[in-house]
C-alpha positions in Angstrom: 2.3 31.0 -27.4 1.2 27.6 -26.1 4.8 26.3 -26.2 6.2 28.9 -23.6 3.0 28.4 -21.3 3.9 24.9 -21.0 7.5 25.2 -20.8 7.2 27.7 -17.7 4.7 25.1 -16.3 7.1 22.7 -16.4 9.9 24.9 -14.7 7.7 26.1 -12.1 6.7 22.8 -11.1 9.9 20.9 -11.7 8.4 18.3 -13.8 11.1 17.4 -16.1 14.9 18.0 -16.7 17.0 17.5 -19.5 19.3 14.9 -18.7 17.2 11.5 -19.2 14.3 10.6 -21.7 10.9 10.8 -21.4 8.0 8.5 -21.8 5.1 10.0 -23.8 1.4 8.4 -23.7 0.5 8.9 -27.3 -2.7 7.9 -28.7 -2.8 10.2 -31.4 -5.5 12.3 -30.2 -5.2 16.0 -30.5 -3.9 16.1 -26.9 -1.2 13.7 -27.0 -0.1 15.2 -30.3 0.0 18.5 -28.8 2.3 17.1 -25.6 4.3 15.1 -27.8 4.9 18.2 -30.5 5.8 20.4 -27.8 8.1 18.5 -25.8 9.9 17.4 -28.6 10.2 20.9 -29.7 11.6 22.1 -26.3 14.3 19.5 -26.8 13.4 16.6 -24.5 14.4 13.2 -25.4 10.6 11.9 -26.1 9.7 8.0 -26.4 6.1 7.8 -27.9 4.2 5.0 -25.9 1.0 3.7 -27.7 -1.5 1.2 -26.5 -3.6 -0.6 -29.3 -6.4 -2.0 -26.7 -8.4 -3.7 -29.5 -11.5 -2.3 -28.4 -12.9 0.0 -31.6 -12.0 -2.5 -34.3 -10.5 -1.2 -37.5 -10.2 2.5 -35.6 -7.9 0.8 -33.2 -5.7 -0.5 -35.7 -5.7 3.3 -37.7 -4.8 4.8 -34.7 -1.8 2.7 -34.5 -0.9 3.8 -38.1 -1.3 7.4 -37.3 0.6 7.2 -34.5 3.8 5.3 -36.0 3.5 7.3 -38.8 3.4 10.6 -37.0 6.6 9.9 -35.0 8.3 8.5 -38.1 7.9 11.8 -39.6 9.4 13.8 -36.7 12.2 11.1 -35.9 10.8 10.3 -32.4 11.2 6.7 -31.1 8.3 4.7 -30.9 7.0 1.7 -28.6 3.7 0.1 -29.0 1.8 -2.9 -27.4 -1.2 -4.8 -27.7 -4.0 -5.7 -25.0 -6.6 -8.1 -25.2 -8.6 -5.4 -22.8 -11.9 -7.1 -22.7 -10.5 -10.2 -21.5 -8.7 -8.8 -18.5 -11.4 -6.7 -17.6 -13.6 -9.9 -17.0 -10.7 -11.8 -15.4 -10.5 -9.1 -12.7 -14.2 -8.2 -12.4 -13.3 -4.3 -13.2 -14.7 -2.2 -15.9 -13.5 -1.8 -19.2 -12.5 1.9 -18.2 -10.1 0.6 -15.1 -8.8 -2.4 -17.2 -7.4 0.0 -19.8 -5.9 2.5 -17.3 -4.3 -0.4 -15.2 -3.0 -1.9 -18.5 -1.5 1.2 -19.8 0.1 2.3 -16.7 1.6 -0.8 -16.1 3.3 -0.8 -19.3 4.4 2.7 -19.0 6.2 1.8 -16.3 7.7 -1.4 -17.7 9.2 1.5 -20.6 10.5 3.8 -17.9 12.5 1.1 -16.6 13.8 -0.2 -19.7 14.9 3.2 -20.7 15.9 4.7 -17.3 13.7 7.5 -18.0 13.1 10.2 -15.6 8.9 10.2 -16.1 6.1 9.4 -17.9 4.3 12.4 -19.5 0.6 12.2 -20.2 -1.5 14.7 -21.7 -4.1 15.5 -19.2 -5.1 19.5 -19.5 -7.4 21.7 -17.4 -10.4 20.6 -18.8 -9.6 17.0 -17.5 -8.8 18.1 -13.9 -12.3 20.0 -14.1 -13.9 16.8 -15.0 -12.2 14.6 -12.3 -13.0 17.0 -9.8 -17.0 16.4 -10.6 -16.7 12.8 -11.1 -14.9 12.3 -7.6 -17.6 14.7 -6.2 -20.2 12.5 -8.0 -19.1 9.4 -6.8 -18.2 10.8 -3.2 -15.3 12.0 -1.9 -12.9 13.6 0.4 -11.0 16.6 0.3 -8.2 15.1 -1.8 -10.8 14.1 -4.5 -11.7 17.7 -5.1 -8.3 19.0 -5.8 -8.5 17.7 -9.5 -5.4 16.3 -11.3 -2.2 17.0 -9.7 0.8 18.1 -11.8 2.9 15.4 -10.5 2.4 11.6 -9.0 5.7 9.7 -8.8 6.8 9.3 -12.0 3.8 10.5 -13.7 3.9 14.3 -15.1 1.0 16.6 -16.8 2.7 19.5 -18.4 -0.4 20.4 -19.8 -2.4 20.7 -16.7 -1.8 24.8 -17.6 -4.0 24.8 -20.6 -7.5 24.4 -21.4 -9.2 22.1 -24.7 -9.9 25.2 -26.6 -6.3 26.6 -26.4 -5.0 23.1 -27.4 -7.5 23.3 -30.4 -6.0 26.6 -31.6 -2.5 25.4 -30.9 -3.2 22.5 -33.4 -4.6 24.3 -35.8 -1.9 27.1 -35.9 0.8 24.3 -36.2 -1.5 22.3 -38.7 -0.8 19.5 -36.7 -2.9 16.3 -37.8 -4.7 14.3 -35.3 -7.4 11.5 -35.0 -10.6 11.6 -33.2 -11.5 8.5 -30.9 -15.3 7.8 -31.7 -15.6 6.4 -28.0 -15.0 10.2 -26.8 -18.7 10.9 -27.9 -20.1 7.8 -26.2 -22.3 8.4 -23.2 -21.9 5.3 -21.8 -19.2 6.5 -19.9 -19.4 8.7 -17.0 -16.8 11.0 -17.8 -18.1 11.7 -21.3 -21.4 12.4 -19.7 -20.2 15.0 -17.7 -18.2 16.5 -20.5 -20.9 16.5 -22.7 -24.2 17.2 -20.8 -23.2 18.7 -17.3 -20.7 21.0 -17.8 -22.5 22.6 -20.7 -25.6 22.7 -18.6 -23.4 24.5 -15.6 -22.2 26.6 -18.2 -25.9 28.1 -18.8 -25.8 29.1 -14.9 -22.4 30.0 -14.9 -20.4 31.2 -17.7 -17.5 31.0 -16.1 -18.1 27.8 -14.6 -14.7 26.1 -15.4 -12.7 29.3 -13.9 -14.5 28.8 -11.0 -13.9 25.2 -10.6 -10.2 25.4 -11.1 -10.1 28.3 -8.7 -11.9 26.0 -5.9 -9.3 22.9 -6.8 -6.5 25.3 -6.2 -7.9 26.7 -2.8 -8.8 23.1 -1.9 -5.4 21.9 -2.9 -3.7 24.7 -0.5 -6.3 23.4 2.5 -5.8 19.8 2.1 -2.0 20.7 2.6 -3.2 21.9 6.0 -5.7 19.2 6.9 -2.6 16.6 5.9 -0.4 18.2 8.1 -3.0 18.3 11.0 -3.7 14.5 10.4 -0.2 13.6 10.6 0.6 15.3 13.6 -2.5 13.6 15.4 -1.4 10.6 14.2 1.8 10.5 15.6 0.3 11.3 19.1 -2.5 8.8 19.3 0.3 5.9 18.0 2.9 3.9 19.7 5.1 1.1 18.4 4.9 -1.7 21.0 7.5 -4.0 19.7 6.6 -7.3 18.3 2.8 -6.3 19.0 2.7 -3.8 16.0 1.4 -0.2 16.4 -1.2 0.9 18.8 -3.9 3.5 19.1 -5.8 4.2 22.4 -9.4 3.7 21.6 -10.5 6.2 24.2 -7.9 8.7 22.8 -9.3 8.5 19.2 -12.6 9.0 20.5 -11.8 12.1 22.3 -10.5 13.6 18.8 -13.0 15.9 17.3 -12.5 13.8 13.7 -12.1 10.7 15.3 -13.6 8.6 11.9 -11.5 10.8 9.8 -7.9 10.1 11.7 -9.0 6.6 12.0 -9.3 6.3 8.3 -6.3 8.3 7.5 -4.1 6.2 9.6 -5.3 2.8 8.0 -5.7 3.8 4.5 -2.2 3.8 3.8 -1.9 0.0 5.0 -4.7 -1.0 2.2 -7.8 -0.5 4.3 -10.6 0.6 2.4 -13.1 3.3 3.3 -15.8 0.7 4.1 -13.7 -1.4 6.7 -12.7 1.6 8.3 -16.5 2.3 8.9 -17.1 -1.2 10.3 -13.8 -0.5 12.7 -15.4 3.1 14.0 -18.5 1.2 14.6 -17.0 -1.6 16.6 -15.3 1.3 18.7 -18.6 2.0 20.5 -19.4 -1.6 21.7 -18.7 -5.0 20.8 -16.3 -7.8 22.4 -12.6 -7.4 22.1 -10.9 -9.7 19.9 -12.5 -8.7 16.7 -9.7 -8.6 13.8 -10.2 -6.4 10.4 -8.2 -7.8 7.7 -6.6 -5.6 4.6 -4.2 -7.2 1.9 -1.2 -7.5 3.7 -2.1 -6.2 7.4 -4.8 -6.4 9.8 -6.0 -4.8 12.7 -6.9 -5.9 16.1 -9.5 -4.5 18.4 -8.5 -5.5 21.8 -9.4 -4.2 25.2 -8.6 -0.4 25.0 -6.4 -0.2 21.9 -6.6 -0.8 18.1 -3.2 -2.8 17.2 -2.4 -2.6 13.9 0.0 -5.6 12.4 1.3 -7.4 9.8 0.5 -11.0 10.4 3.3 -13.6 10.1 2.9 -16.4 7.4 0.6 -19.5 8.9 1.9 -23.0 8.6 2.8 -25.9 9.9 6.3 -25.5 10.0 8.6 -27.4 12.6 11.8 -26.5 12.9 14.2 -29.0 14.6 17.3 -28.1 17.5 19.6 -30.3 17.4 21.7 -29.5 20.7 23.9 -26.5 21.0 25.5 -26.9 17.3 21.6 -25.9 15.7 22.4 -23.2 13.1 20.1 -20.2 15.0 19.8 -18.5 11.3 17.7 -21.6 10.1 15.2 -20.8 12.7 12.3 -18.0 12.7 13.1 -16.5 15.8 16.0 -15.9 17.5 17.5 -18.3 20.0 20.6 -18.9 21.3 21.6 -22.6 23.2 24.2 -23.7 25.6 25.2 -26.8 27.4 26.5 -25.9 30.9 27.7 -28.0 33.8 25.9 -27.6 36.8 28.5 -27.2 39.6 29.0 -24.4 42.5 29.1 -21.6 40.1 26.2 -22.1 38.1 23.4 -19.6 38.4 20.0 -19.4 36.9 18.7 -16.9 35.0 15.2 -16.1 36.1 14.1 -13.7 33.2 11.3 -15.0 30.9 13.3 -14.8 27.9 15.9 -17.4 29.2 15.0 -21.0 30.0 17.1 -23.2 31.6 16.4 -27.3 31.5 17.9 -30.3 33.0 19.8 -31.4 30.0 19.4 -35.3 30.9 15.6 -34.7 30.6 15.6 -33.4 27.2 15.1 -35.6 23.7 17.0 -34.2 20.8 15.8 -33.1 18.3 13.8 -30.6 20.2 11.0 -29.0 18.0 9.9 -25.6 17.6 6.5 -24.9 16.4 3.7 -22.7 16.9 1.3 -23.5 19.5 -2.2 -25.4 18.6 -5.7 -25.3 20.2 -5.6 -28.3 22.8 -1.7 -28.1 23.6 -1.1 -27.8 27.5 1.9 -28.2 29.8 2.7 -28.0 33.7 3.7 -24.6 34.4 6.8 -24.3 36.3 6.2 -24.4 40.0 2.9 -26.2 39.6 1.9 -30.1 39.5 -1.3 -30.1 37.5 -1.5 -29.5 33.7 -3.0 -26.6 32.1 -3.8 -25.9 28.9 -2.4 -23.5 26.9 -5.3 -21.3 26.1 -6.5 -20.9 29.5 -3.1 -19.9 30.4 -3.4 -16.9 27.5 -6.4 -16.0 28.9 -5.2 -15.8 32.9 -2.4 -13.7 31.3 -4.4 -11.4 29.1 -2.8 -12.5 26.0 -4.1 -10.6 22.9 -5.7 -12.5 19.9 -2.6 -11.1 18.1 -0.1 -12.0 20.5 -1.1 -15.8 20.7 -0.7 -15.8 16.9 2.6 -15.0 17.2 3.1 -17.6 20.2 5.9 -20.3 19.7 6.4 -23.6 21.8 9.4 -25.6 22.1 8.8 -29.4 22.3 10.8 -32.3 23.7 9.2 -35.6 22.1 5.6 -34.2 21.8 5.7 -32.7 25.3 6.1 -28.7 25.7 8.6 -27.7 27.4 8.3 -24.0 26.9 6.2 -21.1 26.0 8.9 -19.0 24.2 9.8 -15.9 26.3 7.1 -17.0 29.0 7.2 -20.1 31.0 8.8 -23.2 30.8 7.4 -27.0 32.0 7.9 -27.9 35.6 9.1 -31.5 34.8 12.0 -30.3 32.7 13.3 -28.3 35.4 16.9 -28.2 37.0 16.8 -30.1 40.2 19.5 -31.6 42.7 20.2 -34.5 40.6 20.6 -32.1 37.4 24.3 -32.6 36.0 24.1 -30.4 32.8 21.9 -27.6 31.9 20.6 -26.6 28.6 20.1 -22.6 28.5 18.5 -21.2 25.7 17.9 -17.4 25.5 15.5 -15.8 23.2 16.2 -12.5 21.9 12.7 -10.6 21.0 13.1 -8.2 18.2 11.5 -4.8 18.1 8.8 -3.6 15.5 9.9 -0.1 14.6 6.9 0.1 11.8 6.3 3.3 9.5 3.6 5.5 8.7 
């Protein structure tokens, strides 16, 4: 019986437990009616969630009424919401299908949180998985897209993937379960419907067992993908290294020596929001072009440096200026970690020559000092020199990457730069034989652990 088959599938794939409620995506169609009926019969605490997208006029309202009446007849909790799907799609420049999906799953997630539910259960079945495989193949996909639909993805579970459409139809008939038919399922405007109504029947004329063959192929590819993913993760771990504030680096030469360099690059960058198109552009740039080119994702950037790719999360840009009032400044108010100390200059006084420690003649400073990001046109007189130098020239001489330039802070007295933080002080503000008090500042550079 279908109920026992679904029960076994849930247990095998560890999809649900009996300790918390389950949100059920409930459209009123035969698939979702079967799912809700089965899970309710198996003893799960079900909350039916219905979305009225207002895309089919009176038919949409008919669906809502049916769903409410169905759940009332079985004593199942019912939640519903309304969306102006057309307006949302237009505002976000996406298709109606994508808009409906985004709205539906966002609302399901809000219900999961509201009820502290263990999962969101949807009624995808084996034929849906086949259609997804073909849809991805037509659009172009990697190996993951050919696995079909997975039984679990985060909080989304699909207990019906073990059964096909014919089994569901027979079950509905045996149980005398009422359901509604969505007229849009027969519209060939949607690509998925074209696959279901035209492509699959055509393939069945070539191979009557094409559905079983495709499911078997998806199963085989799922196993292959597990090996593929494991090998990719190991390659990425070997090729990348964390470089403190400089982010995560990958050697360009080492990457290009790999047998599938483009794939490794894509799999490395995809979790950070880089699209396949951007990854293609990055890969082409590896074979030539100037250093310093930046590629952007939503929250991350990738810098093509001289011989490495540097992945980092850029700091917020802005014109913030932070004041430093002598040694009493609250370190927690600053964007970088600095400490301050006024020290008498006597026979025991020793200057720390580390670039992360700056020692100034206290009497030459004008408080409050100001901390800011460097700007084009900035200049200073490097320690030990008499002539001025532009910071941009200093950066070039010391081979600063573009990303390191973006992270550089300077400390100023009035309008004069007295220290490129963590690098070099200005010669005009150094201590000398007339110095009575020194002002010592330490810069504590934070390391970047990153994550993959």
